[in-house]
N, C-alpha and C positions, 0 to 999 in steps of 0.2 A: 160428324167430328168438328169441334169448334177450333177454330184457328187461334193460335197463341205465339206472341213473341215476348222477350223480356222487356220489361217497361224499360230500364235503363238503355238499353241498346236503342231502342226507339227514340227516347230523347236526344241521344247523342247524334244518330243520324239525321234527324229532324233539324237538328241546329246545324248541322253541317250542310244541309240543303239550301239554306238560305243566306244573303249576305245583306247588310245594312247599307242603304245608299243614302247620304246625307241629303237633306231638303232645307228650306228655309227655317230660320230659328222663329219661335213663338214670341209672344209679348214678354215673357220672362228670361229671354235668351237661350232657352234650352234648343238643342237642334232636333227638329223632328226627322224621324227616319220613315222609309218604305222598304218593306221587304222585296228583295228582287231574287226571284227564284233562280235555282241553279241544280245541276245534278241530273240523276236519271230516273224515270219511273216507268212502270210498266202498265199499259193498258190493255185490259182483256175487254174485247169488243166482238160482238155478233159477226159472223163471216161475211153478211151481207153489206157491212161496213168497210170491207177491205180497202177498196179502191179510194172511198171518200175518206177515211181516217188516215190512210197511208199520205195522201196529199196534205191533210190537215196538219199531220205531225212534221212532214217538211218545212211547211210553211211556218208553223210555230217554232220550230228551231232556230230559222232564220230571224225571226222576229225577236227570239230570246236566246243570244248566244250563252254558251256553258251550259245548255240544257240538251237532254237526249231523250227521245221518247221511243220506247220499244213496244211492240204490239203482239199480242197472243190472239190470234182471230179463229173462231170455232163457233160451234151452235152455242147458243146462249145457255141451253141446259147443261152443256158439257162444261161450259166456264163456269158456272154456278156451282156445280159439283168439285170442279178442281179447287174453287176457291174454298169452298166448306171444308176439303180436306187438307188445305194448308198451303196451296200454292200461293206462291207471293205475287200479289198483285196490288196494285195503287189505285186504279180506276176501273170500274165496270160500267161497261154501255152493253145495254140487252136490248135484243130485237121486242121483248115483250114485258110486261109488269109482272108475270107470274115468276119468272126466275129471279127478278130482281126483289121481289117480294120475301121470297125465300131467304134471302140474304139479310134483308131488314129484319125478318122475324127472327134470325138466327144472331142479331145484334153485330153483323160483321159491317154495316154501312154507316158512315158517319153523316147525320142529318137526313133530311129526306131527299129522295132521287128527284130528279127533275126530267121531264120528257122534253127532248131536244130535236126529234124529228119524227115523221110518220111516214109509212110506205105503203104500197099497195101490191096486189098480187097481179100476175099476169101468166099466160101459158107460153111456154117455150116450146118453139118446134123447130123442126130442120129448117134452113135456109129455103125460100120459096114455098115452104109449106106444102110439100108433095103429096101428103095426104088431106089436104084440104080441111085441116080442122079449123073450125069456126066458133066453137064454144065447148064450155066444160061437158056436156053430154058427148061431143065427139071424140073426147080422150079415152072414152072407155069403150069404144066400138069395137067390132070384131077386126082383128088385123092391126091394132094399135096398141104399142107398148108404152104404157103409161109408168112414169117413176115419181115418186113424191119422196119429200123429207119424210124422215120417221114421225111418228105422230108425238113424240115427246119433245120434238124439237119445234120452235115457234112456227117456222114456215110450214110444217106438216101439220100442225094444230090448226093454222090459219088456213089451209088449203082443204081440210077436211069440213071447216065451218063453210068455207064458198061453196063447195059441193052440196051441202045441206042446204043452203041458202036457194041454190038452183035446182033443188029437188031432185039431185043425181044421186044415185047410190053407187058408191064405189067399193068394189070386192077387194081381195088382197091383192097388192101390186107391190112391186119391188121398191125399196126404200134406199135413201142413203143419209149420211150422218149430218149434213148441213145443207144449206141452200147452195153454196159453191159446188160441192160433190154431185149435187142432184142435177143442176146445170149442166155440169160436165157429160153426164150420160148422155144426154141429147146432143151435145156438140160433139161427142165422139161416135154418134150413131149406134149408142147401145140402147138408146130408148127414143120413141117417136115424138113423145110430148112430155112436159113436167110443169107443175105449178110452183112457182119461184116468185120472186119480187121484181118488180119493174126495173129497178136500180139493177140487179144482177143480169138481167138481158140486156140493159143499156151498157153495162160493163164489158160483155162479151163481144162488143163489137162486129157484129156480123156473123159471129160463131154460129148464132142461133137468130130465130125469128121469133117476135113477140105477137100473140093474139091477145087482144084485149076482153078483160072480162067486165062486163057490164057492172055499173055501179051498184045495181040492186043484189048482185051476186057476189060482189067483192067484200073484202076484208080489209079493214085500214089497220096496220099495226103501227102501234105507239112505242118508241125507243126511249127509254128513261137512262139516265146517266147519274151515277153516284161514287162517291170518294170511299175507299174502305177505311174502315176506323182505325187500323194498325197500319196505314200506309207508313212507309219510312220518310217521306217527303211529302208532308201535306201542302205546304207552300206550292209546290210546283204542281201537286194533283188538283189544288183548287184553280191555279192559273190557267191549267190545261182546260180544265171542266169549264171555266168561264170564256174561254177563248171558242169552245166548241159552241156555246150558247150565245157569243158575241154576234153582232151583225155581220162580221168579217166572215165567221164560221159557219154562220146561216147561209150565206150566199154561197159558200162552197158546196155544202150539203145540197141546195138546190141545184148547183151545177151537176150533180152527179144524180139527179132525180128524185130526191127526197123531198117530201112535203113539209111544209111548216108545222111547227109543234100544235 
């Protein structure tokens, strides 16, 4: 289903979302102006971005008074489906290119999405690693309960790719709807191991422990960001996206464990 909004309403809201700030005059005496974003936007972002984007959003609002950033965090596949079905979103930050490409192909994204960060996988285990899990093969050993993200979710797809690279065959295991929900299974003691992102394990702050997956077996996830074509506030959406890509935004992402684009 294609997302639709009335063109007239879009034009009115877009104009309401910006303000002209006078600058210096040009050679002809005309006043040059710059657009100062204001208003509210909703950012749909992969669940693994929860902590990083929440901090980025707070920093952005402090730097840009009269703006408000709302977030919807979930699996990228779920978010893409919600957008396709008409959910109001202004910016989409995906944990993979596949789900972003679906929206690009649907004509829902304005311009070309840009990769703003990368991420790695890691094995999450209980604190102190009581089962002595050292690698991916250990996660499927007898007596070990493994949980993965659903295969349609980026972290699930990446995990299966990692197991394949390691030459480890995974049978049917319990799954969860996104990276955060998958990690929570281990944190609550409902599973012994999960394969999620390094950033999720870092954000868990000791509720779980990470076991490194060697580079030869790991998968690096690319995170693209794009502005929805029918955003009600293109100026603010563009300013936020630029902030994520800026040196300041990139430093913040590094602090949360993300890799450079």
